[in-house]
C-alpha positions in Angstrom: 0.4 0.2 0.2 2.7 2.3 0.9 4.4 1.3 -2.0 1.8 2.3 -4.4 1.3 5.9 -2.7 4.8 6.3 -3.7 4.5 5.3 -6.5 1.7 7.6 -7.3 3.3 10.9 -5.7 6.1 10.3 -8.5 3.8 10.1 -11.0 2.4 13.4 -10.4 5.9 14.8 -9.9 6.6 13.7 -13.7 3.9 15.4 -14.6 4.2 19.0 -13.2 8.1 18.5 -14.2 6.9 18.3 -17.8 3.5 20.9 -18.0 6.5 23.2 -16.8 8.5 22.4 -19.6 6.1 22.4 -21.9 5.1 26.0 -21.2 8.2 27.2 -20.8 8.2 25.8 -24.6 5.6 27.5 -25.9 5.7 31.3 -24.1 9.6 31.3 -25.4 9.9 34.9 -27.1 10.2 34.7 -30.8 13.4 36.6 -31.8 11.9 39.6 -34.6 13.8 40.6 -38.0 15.8 43.7 -37.7 13.8 46.3 -40.4 15.3 46.8 -43.7 17.5 49.2 -43.1 16.5 52.9 -45.2 17.6 53.6 -48.1 20.2 56.8 -47.7 18.7 59.8 -49.2 21.1 61.0 -52.1 21.2 65.1 -51.9 21.1 66.7 -55.5 23.7 69.3 -55.8 23.0 73.1 -56.6 24.7 75.5 -57.4 24.8 79.0 -56.1 26.7 81.5 -58.2 29.0 84.7 -55.8 29.9 87.4 -56.6 33.8 87.9 -57.4 34.9 91.6 -56.2 36.4 93.2 -59.3 39.9 93.0 -60.0 41.8 96.3 -58.7 43.5 98.1 -55.9 43.1 100.6 -53.1 43.7 104.1 -53.9 44.6 107.5 -51.7 44.5 110.9 -53.3 47.2 112.2 -54.6 48.6 109.2 -56.2 48.6 108.5 -59.3 46.9 105.2 -60.9 46.6 103.5 -64.4 42.9 102.3 -65.3 42.2 99.9 -68.6 44.2 97.7 -70.4 43.4 98.6 -73.9 42.8 102.3 -73.6 44.7 102.8 -70.4 44.7 106.5 -68.5 46.2 107.4 -65.7 44.0 109.3 -63.1 44.5 111.0 -59.5 42.7 112.7 -57.3 43.9 115.9 -55.8 41.2 116.6 -53.6 37.4 116.4 -52.6 34.6 118.6 -51.2 31.3 118.7 -50.3 28.5 121.3 -51.6 25.3 122.4 -51.5 25.8 125.4 -53.7 25.2 124.5 -57.6 28.1 123.8 -59.3 28.6 124.8 -63.0 29.8 123.3 -65.9 29.6 124.3 -69.6 26.0 125.5 -70.0 24.7 123.5 -67.2 24.7 123.8 -63.6 24.0 121.4 -60.9 21.7 121.8 -58.3 21.1 119.5 -55.0 18.0 119.4 -53.6 17.3 119.5 -49.9 17.6 115.4 -49.1 21.1 116.1 -51.1 24.9 117.4 -51.9 27.3 117.2 -54.1 30.2 115.4 -54.1 33.0 117.3 -55.6 36.3 115.3 -57.1 39.0 117.4 -58.6 41.2 115.2 -60.4 44.2 115.2 -63.2 43.7 113.2 -66.2 46.9 112.0 -68.1 47.2 110.0 -71.6 49.8 107.6 -71.7 49.1 106.1 -75.0 51.1 107.2 -77.8 48.2 108.0 -79.9 45.5 110.4 -78.8 42.5 109.1 -76.3 39.1 110.9 -76.3 37.7 111.8 -72.6 34.9 112.7 -71.3 32.5 112.7 -68.8 31.6 108.6 -68.8 35.1 107.5 -69.7 34.9 105.6 -66.4 32.6 104.5 -64.4 32.3 106.7 -60.8 30.6 105.1 -57.9 30.3 106.6 -54.3 28.5 103.9 -51.9 26.8 105.4 -49.1 26.4 104.6 -45.1 23.4 102.3 -45.9 25.4 100.0 -48.5 23.6 101.6 -51.2 25.3 102.8 -54.8 24.9 106.3 -56.5 26.5 105.7 -59.8 27.8 107.9 -62.4 29.0 111.6 -62.7 27.1 114.3 -63.5 29.3 115.7 -65.7 33.1 116.5 -66.3 34.3 120.4 -66.4 38.1 121.7 -67.4 39.4 123.6 -64.2 41.2 126.3 -66.0 37.8 127.5 -68.0 34.8 125.8 -66.1 33.6 124.6 -69.7 32.4 121.1 -70.1 35.4 118.0 -70.8 35.0 116.1 -74.2 38.0 115.9 -76.0 41.3 113.9 -77.4 43.8 114.6 -75.4 47.5 113.9 -77.1 49.8 111.8 -76.1 51.6 112.1 -73.2 48.7 114.8 -72.1 47.5 116.2 -68.6 44.5 118.0 -67.8 42.8 119.2 -64.9 39.4 118.4 -64.5 36.7 118.2 -61.4 33.7 116.3 -61.4 30.2 116.6 -59.7 28.2 113.8 -58.0 24.9 113.8 -56.1 24.7 111.9 -53.0 22.7 111.6 -49.5 22.8 114.8 -47.6 23.4 113.2 -44.6 26.4 111.7 -43.3 30.2 111.1 -45.1 30.2 108.9 -48.0 32.7 105.6 -46.9 33.8 104.7 -50.3 34.3 105.5 -54.1 35.1 103.4 -56.6 36.3 104.0 -60.0 35.7 101.4 -63.2 37.6 101.1 -66.6 35.9 99.7 -69.4 37.4 96.4 -68.8 36.2 96.6 -64.9 39.8 97.2 -63.5 38.8 99.5 -60.3 40.1 101.9 -57.8 38.6 101.8 -54.5 39.1 105.2 -52.3 38.2 105.3 -48.7 36.7 108.6 -48.4 36.4 109.4 -44.8 38.4 111.9 -43.4 39.6 112.8 -47.0 36.8 115.3 -48.3 36.0 118.5 -46.8 33.5 119.2 -45.5 30.4 121.8 -45.4 31.1 125.0 -43.7 28.2 127.1 -41.7 25.2 127.5 -42.0 24.6 124.7 -44.2 26.6 122.8 -42.0 24.5 120.1 -39.7 26.8 121.1 -35.9 25.7 117.3 -34.7 27.9 115.8 -37.0 31.4 116.6 -36.3 32.8 116.0 -39.9 31.0 118.4 -41.6 29.8 115.7 -44.2 25.7 116.8 -43.4 24.0 119.2 -44.7 20.7 120.6 -43.4 17.4 121.2 -45.1 16.2 124.4 -43.3 18.7 127.1 -42.5 18.8 129.9 -40.4 19.3 132.8 -42.6 20.8 136.6 -42.2 19.3 139.3 -44.1 21.7 141.1 -46.3 23.3 137.4 -47.5 23.1 135.7 -50.7 22.0 132.4 -50.8 21.6 129.5 -53.2 18.0 129.1 -54.4 18.7 126.3 -57.7 19.3 128.7 -61.0 19.1 131.9 -58.6 21.1 133.3 -55.8 18.6 135.2 -53.5 19.2 137.9 -50.4 17.0 139.2 -48.2 17.7 143.0 -47.7 14.6 144.3 -45.4 10.8 143.8 -44.3 9.1 146.4 -43.2 5.4 147.6 -43.2 3.8 150.0 -45.6 1.2 152.6 -44.8 -0.5 151.8 -48.5 -4.0 151.1 -48.6 -3.4 149.5 -51.9 -0.3 148.1 -54.1 -0.5 146.8 -57.8 -3.6 145.2 -58.2 -4.2 144.2 -54.3 -6.9 146.6 -51.7 -6.3 146.5 -48.3 -9.4 145.5 -45.6 -9.9 146.9 -42.7 -7.5 145.2 -40.0 -4.8 144.6 -42.5 -1.6 145.7 -44.0 1.5 145.4 -46.1 4.3 144.0 -45.3 7.1 144.5 -47.5 9.9 142.2 -48.2 12.9 143.5 -50.4 15.4 141.4 -51.9 17.9 140.7 -54.4 18.2 138.4 -57.3 20.9 136.8 -59.4 20.5 134.5 -62.1 23.6 132.4 -61.6 23.2 130.0 -64.5 23.3 130.4 -68.2 20.1 130.9 -69.6 17.4 132.7 -69.5 15.3 132.5 -65.8 11.4 133.5 -65.6 10.9 135.1 -62.7 7.4 136.1 -60.8 5.5 136.6 -57.6 5.1 132.8 -57.3 8.4 131.5 -59.0 9.8 131.3 -55.1 7.4 129.8 -52.8 7.4 132.3 -49.1 5.9 132.1 -45.6 5.2 134.5 -43.1 4.6 132.9 -39.4 3.9 134.8 -36.6 4.6 133.8 -33.2 2.4 130.9 -32.3 3.9 129.6 -35.0 1.0 129.7 -37.3 1.5 130.6 -41.6 -0.5 134.5 -42.1 0.4 134.6 -45.4 2.0 134.1 -48.5 3.7 136.5 -51.2 0.4 138.0 -53.2 2.7 140.2 -55.3 6.1 140.4 -56.9 6.6 144.1 -57.7 9.6 145.9 -59.3 11.9 148.0 -56.8 10.7 151.5 -57.4 7.0 151.0 -58.7 3.7 149.0 -57.4 3.9 147.4 -60.1 4.0 143.7 -61.1 7.4 142.4 -62.4 7.5 139.4 -64.1 9.8 138.6 -66.9 13.4 136.7 -67.9 16.6 137.7 -65.9 19.4 136.8 -68.0 22.5 134.9 -67.1 24.6 137.4 -64.3 21.6 139.5 -64.2 21.2 141.0 -60.6 18.5 143.1 -59.8 16.1 143.9 -56.8 12.5 143.0 -55.9 9.9 143.8 -53.1 7.8 141.1 -52.7 4.3 141.7 -50.5 2.3 140.0 -47.6 -0.8 140.9 -46.2 -0.9 140.6 -42.0 -3.7 141.2 -39.8 -2.9 144.3 -37.6 -2.9 142.5 -33.8 -0.2 139.9 -36.0 3.3 139.8 -33.8 5.8 138.4 -36.6 8.2 135.4 -36.2 9.8 134.3 -39.3 9.8 134.4 -43.1 10.3 131.4 -44.9 11.9 131.4 -48.6 12.4 128.1 -50.8 12.7 127.3 -54.8 11.3 124.4 -56.2 12.9 121.0 -54.0 16.1 123.2 -52.2 16.6 124.2 -49.2 14.5 126.1 -46.8 15.9 129.3 -45.5 14.3 131.1 -42.3 14.5 134.6 -42.0 14.5 136.7 -38.5 11.4 138.8 -38.2 10.5 139.5 -34.7 12.1 143.0 -34.6 9.5 144.1 -37.0 6.9 146.2 -35.3 
C-alpha cells in the first residue's frame, strides 16, 4: 500500500515537471527581425553663384593710378569737397535738392598712350557707396578746371588736364567709399572717410562733427546771398507799409502790407523766368501759424507787378508783398525754391 502511494506521488511529480517544460517551450519569445535599412537619401547638388570682386587696388588721394589695359588712362584725385551750392560746368548747373549734397572731385587725367585718347564724363565709371551700402552711380558731368567748360576732347599723347567732376549723394553723413572703374572692369577703391572737405556754416549740421551732413532748413541772415537753384537770393529788408493799395491788391479793414525787399541774381547760363510765385514763401507769427504767403512781386521803385526773364548774370531788386492782420506779431519768413533747401529769416524785430 505504501509502495503504491509512493509510486503515485512520483507520477504526479513527473507530470508537473513535464507541464512546466511544455509551458516554457510554448511561451518562448520569437526573435524579431531587424527592419530593413532605409535607403540613404541622395542629396542633389546645387550651385550658388557668387559675386567675384572686380580686379583692382585700394587707392589714395594724391597718387597716380592707371586704369584700363586696352586703352589705359592715368588718374589722380587731388582733393574733394561736399557742397550744397550749385556747381556750373559749361552751360549746365547742377543743383542738389534738400535731400542731397554734391560731391565734387578735383582730378588730373593723363594720357600715357602713344596715340590720342578721347575722354569725357563717362570715360570712367564712378560709384559712391553711402553708409547704407546703397550705390550712387555716375558723374553728372566733367569740367575743365581752367575755364569751367565741359570736358569732351581728344587728349594728345602724354597730355595732362586738370578736371573736376560732380556727383549727387545723400545729404546725411560721410560717404565711406568711392569706386572708379575702367571699361575693362579694373577698379580703384578709395576710402573717403576723413578725406573730403566738409560743409561750412550755416549749411553744415553742427551735430555731425565731420561736416558731412547738410541741413535741409537754414537759419539765414538778411543781407547775405543764398543759393536758390538757378538764382542767388538775399533779403535786404522787411517792413510794414502805410499804403492801403499796392499794384492791384487793396487792403481790407484790419490789414496792412508787409514789404520784403530782395536781391535776385541769375547764376545759370540761360534766361530764368521770375515772378511772385517762383519762390515759395510764408510769413509765420509768434504762435507758429502761417499768416500769409507772397501776394505779388513788385518792381523796386514802382507799385507795378514784376514778371520777366532774368538774363544770365543779371542782378536786380524786387519787392514781395504780404497781407498781415493788424493784431499779429511776426516771427519769421521762410523762402524755398522748388525742392531745394528752406531758408528762415527772423522777422521778430518788425513792428
